[in-house]
C-alpha positions, -999 to 999 in steps of 0.1 A, spaced: 1 2 0 12 34 -10 3 67 5 13 85 -29 -12 65 -52 -48 59 -44 -69 29 -50 -106 26 -57 -114 -6 -36 -99 -25 -8 -78 -55 -13 -64 -84 9 -31 -70 24 -41 -34 21 -36 -9 50 -68 10 62 -80 35 85 -112 28 103 -130 61 112 -150 53 141 -158 89 152 -138 124 156 -113 111 179 -115 74 174 -97 60 145 -77 30 140 -53 14 115 -53 -23 105 -40 -44 78 -70 -62 60 -61 -101 61 -89 -126 51 -99 -147 78 -94 -121 107 -117 -99 129 -112 -68 142 -133 -55 172 -147 -20 176 -170 -5 201 -198 -11 175 -193 -48 174 -168 -72 154 -157 -64 122 -147 -93 97 -119 -84 74 -135 -105 46 -163 -78 47 -137 -50 38 -123 -66 7 -139 -51 -25 -156 -22 -7 -145 13 -19 -125 36 2 -147 63 20 -175 37 23 -195 35 56 -196 0 68 -221 -14 90 -214 -33 121 -238 -47 148 -242 -19 169 -233 12 146 -213 22 117 -176 30 106 -159 46 74 -132 27 55 -106 54 42 -73 53 24 -44 62 44 -31 95 39 4 110 55 -17 133 76 -41 107 91 -11 82 94 5 108 116 -25 117 135 -32 82 144 1 72 156 3 67 196 35 90 196 42 124 179 78 128 184 109 107 174 143 110 193 173 110 168 205 95 177 238 102 160 237 68 143 201 77 130 214 112 119 244 103 101 222 77 79 196 105 74 225 129 62 240 102 37 204 94 22 197 129 19 231 132 0 237 162 21 272 180 16 288 209 30 269 240 21 238 222 23 207 242 41 191 220 64 155 231 84 144 214 111 110 220 123 84 210 150 62 221 175 70 233 210 46 223 238 44 241 272 
């Protein structure tokens, strides 16, 4: 599954975002034969295969939406928001970005009080 290329329908092995409510989203990998428990009841993965992204899926006690993951939703859904970078990580990133003397690097982030 790629964040850069959108698909029309859910296939086996796809990563999907389950939008249950404003503050309740979950990310799952669709695998035929498995079941995911939500507050609205059990959701069988097989029921998601072939469904169009953005569709409303009914569970026993309510409904949810199946969404294609985007970088923004993926970041919002992560349990942590920051990442500590150690010197070994920084050296690999620097190498992969092909940074050279004189390159300009801008680091950004939020500051919380």
